[in-house]
C-alpha positions in Angstrom: 1.9 -15.9 -2.0 4.3 -18.0 0.0 5.6 -16.9 3.4 9.2 -15.8 3.6 11.4 -18.4 5.3 13.1 -16.3 8.0 14.9 -17.2 11.2 13.2 -16.1 14.4 15.6 -13.2 14.8 15.0 -12.0 11.2 11.3 -12.4 11.6 11.2 -10.1 14.7 13.4 -7.6 13.0 11.2 -7.6 9.9 8.1 -7.2 12.0 9.6 -4.2 13.7 10.6 -2.6 10.4 7.2 -3.2 8.9 5.4 -1.7 11.9 7.7 1.4 11.8 7.0 1.9 8.1 3.2 1.4 8.6 3.3 4.2 11.3 5.0 6.8 9.2 2.9 10.0 8.7 2.6 9.5 4.9 1.6 5.8 5.2 -1.0 6.7 7.9 -2.5 9.5 5.8 -2.7 7.1 2.8 -4.4 4.4 4.9 -6.9 6.9 6.4 -7.6 8.4 2.9 -8.1 4.9 1.4 -10.5 4.0 4.2 -12.6 7.2 3.7 -12.8 6.5 -0.1 -13.7 2.9 0.5 -16.6 3.9 2.8 -17.9 6.4 0.3 -17.6 4.2 -2.7 -16.4 0.6 -2.1 -14.1 -0.9 -4.6 -15.4 -4.1 -6.4 -13.8 -7.4 -5.4 -10.3 -7.7 -6.9 -9.7 -4.0 -6.9 -7.6 -1.6 -4.7 -7.8 2.1 -4.3 -4.9 3.8 -6.2 -3.7 7.1 -4.5 -2.0 8.3 -7.7 -5.0 7.8 -10.0 -7.6 8.6 -7.3 -9.8 5.6 -8.2 -10.2 1.9 -7.9 -7.9 -0.2 -10.1 -7.1 -3.9 -10.4 -4.7 -5.1 -7.7 -2.2 -6.2 -10.3 -2.1 -2.7 -11.9 -1.9 -0.9 -8.5 0.8 -3.1 -7.0 2.9 -3.2 -10.2 2.6 0.5 -10.9 1.2 -0.1 -14.4 4.0 -2.5 -15.3 6.8 -0.1 -14.3 7.4 -1.6 -10.9 7.4 0.3 -7.7 10.9 1.7 -7.5 10.0 4.7 -9.8 7.1 5.5 -7.6 9.1 5.3 -4.3 8.9 8.4 -2.1 6.3 10.3 -4.1 3.5 12.0 -2.3 -0.1 11.9 -3.4 -3.2 13.9 -2.5 -4.7 12.3 0.6 -7.2 15.0 1.5 
């Protein structure tokens, strides 16, 4: 994947936005849950843990929301216990 071509100002602003999003409570819970699941049962190479399906799925399927894109999925909460 190619890097975005951003001006230095835009790059700093994007880094700040990305960090703020990564530190939201929901995102931190998903990250911690994903790490716990990965330690218990590591995903094979080329797979990611999907919070919605609660299992390892291909990266393409997980990032693309099964061909539906990610806008439908936006804002939903998943079990991260």
